[in-house]
N, C-alpha and C positions, 0 to 999 in steps of 0.2 A: 311572696315566691317566685323562683328562678323562671326564666320563659324557657321555651324548648330551645331558642336559637342560641340563648348561653349553653344548654347544657351540650346540643350537639355540635355547636362552632367548633370547641376546644376541649373536648372528651377527657384527655390526658390530665389536663389542668385542673377540672373541674374535682375530678376525683383525687388529686393532689391536695388539693385546698380543704374540700371536703374531710378529707382522712383529720385533716386538724381539729375536726369537733368531733371524732371516731365514728365516723360515718364511712361506711364503706358503699358509694355511690354506684359503682357498678352495675351491679344487678337493677336498680333500679332506672336507671338511665337506659340500660339494654332494653327494661320495658319501655319506656318512655318512647326511644325510637323506634319499635315497632309499633306502639299503637300510634304516634305520629303519622307511619306511613299506611296503618289502614285508614285514620281518617282521611287524609290526601287522597287514599282511591275511592273513596266512598264519593268524596268532594266532587271527583273527575266526571266520577259516573253519574252523578246528579246532574252536574253542569252541562254534559253530553244529554240526559235525558231530556234536562227542558229546554235545551236548544232545539233539539229536535220536536217539541211539543210545539215550541212559538213557530218554528217552519211548518209543522202539519197545521196549524192553525191560519197560516196565510193560505197553503195551499187549498183548505176545506173552503175560503171566502171567495178565492178565486176560482174553485170549482161551482159554487153554490152562484155565484154571477155569470158562468157559462150553461147553467141548466143542468148541470153533468150531476144530478143527484145524486145515484149511484155511488159513483166512485166518492161523492162527498159523503155519506153514512159510512163507505168504507173507511174513510180516513177518520172520522168522527170517532171508529170504534178504536182502530190505532190509537187516538189520543188519552181514548177512555185508561188503555191500557199504560200507556208511558205516565199516563196521571197516577195510577195505583202504585207503579213505581217509584216513580217520583217521592209520594207520599210515604212509601216504604223506606228508600233512602235517607229521606228527612229524619226520619225517626232515628234511623241506626245512626246518622250523622250527631245526630244528637248525645245518645247513648257512646259513642265514640269519645265523642267532646267532655261527656262527664264523667267516663274513665278514666283520660287522660290527665284532667284535670285533678282527679283524685291521688293519682299518682305523682302529679307536678308537688300538689300541696304537703307532701310527706318529708320533701327535701328541705333543710334549714339553708340558710344564706350563704353566700360565700364569703370567709372570712377575708378580712385584708390580708395581702402579704405579711405588714408589718404584726400580724397577730403570733404572739409566743407561742411554740409548740408547749404542752402541756398536757394534762388530763384533771386537774385539780387544783382549789383555790391555792394548794401552796406553790403552784408553777407561774403564778400573775408574777408580772415585772414591775417592782418598784422604782417608777419614774422620777418622783418627788418627793421628800418627805421634808415636813416643816414642823421643829420644836417653839415651845413656847416657855418663856419662865413660869412654871406650875410650882408653886411651894405650897402643899397641903398640909392642913394641920395633922397632929397627931392624930392616929386610930381615927383614919380618914374613910368617911361613908360611901358603899354605893349610894346610887339616885333612889333606890325605892325605899332607902332608910331615910335618906335625906327629905322624901315626899312624905314619909308618914311624922319624921321630926317637924316639918314646916306647915302640915296637913295642908298638902298643895296639889297631891296624886291619891285617891283612894281606889287602889287594886279591887280590895274586897267589895267595896259599892259595889266596882263596876261587874264583879261577880253573880252578885245578888240580883243585877238588873238587866243581865244579858249571861254575861260566861264568861269565861279567862279570856283575856286579849282585847276586852272593850273597859277601858281603866276611866275613870271621873275625874277631870278635873274641876279645882275647886281653889276658890280667891284668886290670889297671884299666880298661879297654879295656870287657871285657867286667862288669866289676864298676859301669860309669859305666850298661851299660845297664840293669841288673836294680837299680840305685839310682834312673834315672828312672822307670823303669815305676812301682817303689813308691811313688813318689811323686808321678805323678799320679795313682795310684790313690787315695791317700791323700787327698788333695787333693780329688777327685773324691766319695768317701762321704763325706768332712767335710759335702760341698755337698748331700749328700741323696740323691745316685746309690747304687743300691742295686749291689752288686758282682755279676757273672756270670761263671761261666765256660765260654763257648759251645763245640761244636765247632769244627774251622776248616775241616771241609769242609761245604759243604750242597749240598742238591738242586735241581735244576732250578724248582720250585715256589718256593724261598725266593729265587735270583735275580731270577724274574720280579717277585715280588711287593714289590722294592725297587726296580726298574729295573735292574739289571746287563744283565737279557736282556729281549729279544734286542738291545737299544743298545750293551752295552759285550764281545760275547761275545770274538769277537776279543782281548780286555785279559787276559781272565780263563784261567786254567789250567787244563784239563781233564782229569778222571780219567775216561777213556772207556769202558773196563770196565765201571763201574757207574753213570756219569753224573753224578759227583759235579764240585764246581766248588772249587776251592781258594778260601778268601775272600778279596776286595781290601780288605776294612775288616769290623770288629767289626760297622758297622752291620744286614749282612745277614742275620748270626741274630741277635742283637739282634730287632731290630723283628719278624723274623719268629716269634718267641715269640707274638706276639699276633696273624697268621694266622688268620683264622676265626673271631675272638672277638668276643664281643658282651659291652661293659664298661656299668656303669653308671656315673651322676654321681660316684658317690661314691669310685670306682676312681681318679681323676684327681689331680694330676696324676702319670704313672708315668715316673720315672727310671731308667735302669739304664746302669751303666758295665762295659767289659771292655778286657782287654787281650788282644791276638792277634798271634802273626806275620801279615803281608798279604803277598798273592802279586799281582803283575802284572804282565804281560808287556811291557808299554812300547814296543809291537811301532813301528818309527820315530822311536826316541829317540836321537839320536846329538849327536857333536861335546861342548864346553868345559861345556854344560850338564848333563852324566849326567857326570863327572869325579867320582871317589872315591863319599861319601856324596850326592851331588846326587840321583840317581836312581836306585834299586835296585828292582830284582823281586822280593826279600824284603826286608822290612822289620820293624819292631816299631812296634805304634801302639797306642795307649788312646786309647778313642771314647767320648763321651758320647751317652745317645739318650734323647728324652723322646715321651711320648704324652700329647698335650695336646686339651684343649677349643679348637673353634675361636675363641671369643672369645678364648681367653686364649694362643695360639699365640707370637703375637708379643712377647707379653709375655714368656713363656718364651723367644724367640730373645734378646732383649735380654738376659736372665739368663745366657743361655748365653754369649752374647758376651763379659759383666763376667767371666764366671767364668775365659775363659780369659785374657784378658787380666791376672787378678791370677796366674795359673802364669808367665805371660813377664814379670812382674815381679819373682817371687821368683827365677827365672834373672838377675836382673840381665842382660838382652840388651835392645838397641836393636831397636824393632817400629814395622810400621804393620798399619793396618786398613782394607782397602780394601773398597768395596760393589762387587759385580762388575754386571759393564756386559750386556746382554742377550746379544750375542755369543760374551761367554766363561761365561754362568750353563750349570748342566751339566742336560738334558735332562728329570731327576725336580724340577730346584729352582724353588721361586717367589721366593725372595730367599737371598742368600749373602754373607757375610763371610768375607774371605779374611785369615790374619795371616800377615805377612812378617816373617822379623827381619834382619836386615843382617849379611850376612857381611863384616867389614873386611878381612880378607885378601883376597878374591875382589872386594870395592868391587863388591856385586851384593847383591838381595834376594833372598832364598830365601822358598817358600811353605811353613808348616811348618802350618799346620790352615785347614782350612775350616767353618765353622758355617754350617747350611742351616735354613733352613723350607719344606719341600714340601708344605705344604698337607694338603688331600684327596688327592692326587696317588698318592701310594703305597698311603692307606687303601683306596681304591677297589680298587687290584690287590690287595691283602692281605684283603680284604673284612673289614677293622677297623673294626663299627663302636660304636656305644654307645646308649642309651636314657636319654632325658631325662626330666626330673619327669612328662610327660605321657604317658610311654612310648611318642613316635614316638621312630623310629629313625633315627640321623645319621651320617654318615662320622667319623670322629675325625681329628686334623692330628698329623702325626708330624716330629720334627726329629732331626739328629745333627750332630755336630761331632767335631773331631778333639783329643784334652788328652791328651797331644799325640801328633803322629808324631815318632817319633826320630831319624832319619838327620841331618835338617836342624837339627835342634836339635844332636846332638851336632856336627857339623859347626861350626854358630854358637858353643857352647862353648870347643870348641878356640880356633876362631881368635882371638875376643874377646876372650878371658881368658887368651891366652898372654902370657908373661913373660918375660924374659931366663931366667929356672933353671925354667922348668915353666909348668902350666898349672894357675892359679887354680879350684880348684871353691867356685860361688857358695853363702854361708852355709846357704841352704836346704834345699844339697841334701848339707853334710857329715855329718848323723848318718844318711843313707841309705848316702854312701859308705864311710865309715868312714876318707877320707881327706881333707886341704885340698889338695893338690897334685900331680899327676902329673907 
């Protein structure tokens, strides 16, 4: 969430930057400025009224001590009137703050100046592309056919048990899933991330804190009886560990990693792009999260991008890195890099990771702050990245490493699978 100060200190710059995300911020900022003035006016009157109450209370005490009861009773009557007015003003102030907050949460994060102009994924900028010597057998198969041939993933059984988008992994398919999760977690902890095992149900405050609510409410699975949400990513519980926390400079940087199953309704998804593992409602993902000092957050972002790239190299997959344009970047992000692996059999790129800097946008919603050396309080910066999402990694591994007599396992993964070929 942007602050009122951010919006009003340089309004023209805010309008220019939000236009990159396709947002006309002028009408909302105008309303926010008006609501903020109303809130300040109510606060001033309330402060004055409370000051008069305090002064009158002192005068009543003095009059009582002097035995001037008539004047004391008159003063008590005036205080009663002031109390009624202060109660009314307090209610008006709460309502003004609520209305102001409702307007503030409608605006997305400001994109970083390096975010490219553009409206769709076609406008994203490729910043790096790395190919591999992929030599496929004749009549190379897409992963859903390979899964059936080697009996490692059963999509039909998933439909029977739950519905489309909930595959069942079997035998070496299940072992490959477990191997990838452990491999990713080990790579992350070796890089200095502390492993955390969080709950996979979160409350509404957690969903709001990281920006999934109210923006993506329709994409989340909601356990209505308890008002809990199934996590769309481990980013939500990990980042919310530090909700309402005041840190010291010595606490930085904070690095966390976690594996969770993830749940997304993916409403409106259909067609060839959802075939097989391409788009699921339940999938496994390992996440990395950082909480950083503002002046260090883009250095942290670069390090996270380099870390994800190192893992993809170890998996011997062709990949590319994209800087997302204004129209494709998320509501909460200031700058995002997407990683895509090339599906040789499908002949298309599959997104497997997003690495983002949210700057202070999430921290403001979370009330995640720190004290500097001068004991002044500031908002921290938050970052997160997929390291990595499994379904499309598995799809790319099956397709790119298929041979005439099976599927080759990358050498870095063999100690985790316990086998070299499916």
